[in-house]
C-alpha positions, 0 to 999 in steps of 0.5 A: 388361456389358463397359462396367460391368466397365471402369467398376468397374476404373477406380474400383478403380484411382482409389481408391488415388490418393485414399488416397495424397492423403489420406495426404499431407494427413495428413503435411502436417498433422502436419508443420505441427503439429510445426512449431507445437509447435517454434515454441511451444517456442521462443517459450516458451523465449524468453518464459522468457528475457524473464521472467528478465531482467525479474525481475532488475530487481526493486527493492532490498530493503535497503541497508547504510550504515556510520554512526557513530551515538550509542548513547543514541539509536540503540542501546537495549538493549531494544526496547519493542514494546508502546510501539511498538504503543500509539504507532502506535494513538495516531497513527492515532487522532489522524488520525481526523476525527469527520465522521459525525453523526445527528440527535437528537429535538431536531433531527429535523423534526416536530410538537411536538403531543401525538399523543393524550390522556394517558388513556383511549385505551388507548395508552401515554402519549406527548408527541411524535412525534419520540421515538426510539420512533416511526418518523421520530424522533430517534436515541438516543446517536448519533454526533456531531461532538463525539466525540474519537478521540484516545488518550492515551500517556504521554510516556515511552512515546512516547519509548521507542517513538521510540528503539526504532524508531530502534534497529531501523533502526540495527541494519539499517544503514538510516540514512544521515547526509546532507542533500539540497540542491536549487537548485529543485524538481525530481523528476529532480534528486532521483532522481539524488541518490537513485540516487547513494546507492542509494536510488532503487529502495527501496520506502519511503525516509523523508527528514527535511528542512525544505527546501521544494525537497526536499518539492516534488520528492518529492511525485510519488515514491511510494516517498519520504516527507518528514518533519520532525525535530520531528514524527517518526512512529513508524509511518513509521519502522517502515515505512521501508526507509531513513532519511535525516537530517542531523547537526543532526537527530541533535543534536536527537534527542540533546537529547530523550534528556537 
């Protein structure tokens, strides 16, 4: 009995030691958790700093150029929005190809024999199994490659739409009178020239040029498009953030107004 009492007292003495160790473990785990939260908060603040730095490097939305432009081309008193809409539809329709086609009853494969006699069978009279009413027959009034999707727009409407688009760009001071010249095709050199004018970070830059080197240099730039003054697109003008053209191009536009 005495030995059992000794063992019970020893167990009672050991239990508080175990409790203290468990409490120490809990303290260490809480300390680790607090350190993790503090480290996470520090990392989140650092991430926020990084995000703010990245956000400051957004592409430029607008540019402002002070150019003296003729008002009869770039200063219409009225903007013809309906003319712009009609011309854009016409330009898109002219780019559409009629490549879809189905076969009619004269083109589908099949026999030309009369399926059954004219009278006496009880069925409706039929002369060919290639008729559209039968399975495997030809299509009635289906699409063909001869279809033309182009939409006609009057010359005066097209001119009003073009001048309206140029006027909108002039009101935003988004027209630069300059002529880019390169000795050889080089995307890097063109980017340097665009950066000098503040155009490199814009979303959509329209350059009017007949130079082959400029065209080849801009092919790999997603935010730069090249056009000719003789075939200006109203949709490209409306979508452009900046328009670059030369003095000769302005004279050509003045000749259109006359």
